[in-house]
C-alpha positions, -999 to 999 in steps of 0.1 A, spaced: -615 -312 -125 -590 -299 -154 -592 -325 -182 -581 -315 -217 -585 -276 -209 -547 -269 -217 -533 -231 -214 -524 -210 -187 -543 -194 -165 -523 -169 -150 -546 -161 -122 -559 -139 -151 -598 -136 -169 -593 -138 -205 -588 -102 -215 -564 -96 -185 -540 -126 -195 -551 -114 -233 -534 -82 -229 -502 -99 -209 -496 -117 -237 -499 -92 -264 -478 -69 -241 -444 -100 -236 -452 -108 -270 -444 -67 -285 -415 -69 -259 -398 -101 -269 -396 -87 -303 -384 -52 -297 -362 -61 -273 -353 -95 -280 -352 -107 -246 -375 -103 -212 -370 -109 -174 -399 -126 -167 -415 -149 -145 -411 -190 -154 -448 -197 -163 -453 -162 -179 -422 -175 -204 -437 -206 -209 -467 -193 -215 -459 -167 -242 -431 -184 -252 -457 -202 -284 -473 -168 -295 -432 -153 -302 -430 -187 -321 -460 -183 -336 -454 -145 -349 -422 -156 -359 -436 -180 -384 -462 -154 -400 -429 -135 -403 -417 -165 -428 -443 -164 -443 -434 -123 -455 -447 -128 -487 -484 -123 -479 -500 -97 -466 -527 -110 -447 -492 -126 -425 -483 -94 -421 -523 -84 -408 -527 -116 -385 -497 -98 -368 -502 -61 -370 -536 -74 -350 -514 -85 -321 -489 -67 -317 -486 -30 -303 -469 -12 -319 -461 -10 -360 -420 -9 -351 -427 -45 -337 -444 -58 -367 -419 -38 -390 -390 -57 -368 -404 -91 -371 -410 -91 -410 -376 -71 -417 -354 -81 -396 -365 -115 -377 -386 -130 -402 -347 -130 -426 -330 -145 -399 -347 -172 -389 -359 -183 -426 -333 -213 -427 -349 -224 -390 -378 -246 -383 -387 -237 -350 -376 -229 -317 -369 -196 -320 -365 -194 -280 -348 -199 -253 -358 -196 -220 -330 -194 -188 -340 -196 -154 -324 -170 -129 -332 -175 -100 -362 -163 -70 -368 -123 -70 -361 -104 -41 -393 -95 -37 -417 -121 -34 -398 -148 -45 -416 -161 -73 -391 -182 -99 -372 -158 -125 -362 -165 -161 -353 -148 -192 -372 -156 -222 -349 -141 -259 -343 -154 -292 -318 -173 -300 -291 -152 -315 -303 -124 -297 -266 -131 -278 -248 -125 -308 -265 -95 -314 -262 -79 -280 -224 -83 -280 -214 -69 -312 -236 -39 -303 -216 -34 -271 -187 -47 -293 -190 -13 -314 -204 8 -281 -167 2 -264 -145 5 -301 -168 44 -303 -153 52 -269 -119 45 -274 -118 62 -310 -130 96 -292 -110 91 -266 -72 88 -288 -93 120 -307 -92 139 -279 -49 129 -277 -52 104 -249 -28 79 -262 -38 53 -240 -76 53 -256 -87 45 -221 -118 54 -217 -125 92 -203 -139 89 -164 -171 100 -155 -180 120 -127 
């Protein structure tokens, strides 16, 4: 019986589980959304929340070093403290969202997308800017309709 044994084992030993969590947290911070299985998303959510809470204490070098010890890349640490800490400074928890996507094609595992709250707005504005650039490029090339050129 596993009474009072909280946490997710995910059929892995300690080192493999820690490596999995570190990689997922780094990917979530860098990409702002990751598609994975539901148990992995539920297991990694508290770790992402802890990293963002560390980023909100940006004044201490200790918080930055704690995050750097867990995250895989210096770019993730930089983004965490420069952008995400400021973005969630007025929010008291609840920085992530888990959206179920349905079964995976190969093995039927339940898929979920874990994303940072507000990342849909960032992605939408990036898509809008990309479309605007394509439209301006098409107008500069002399086409009046503004439609992007067809790729072959």
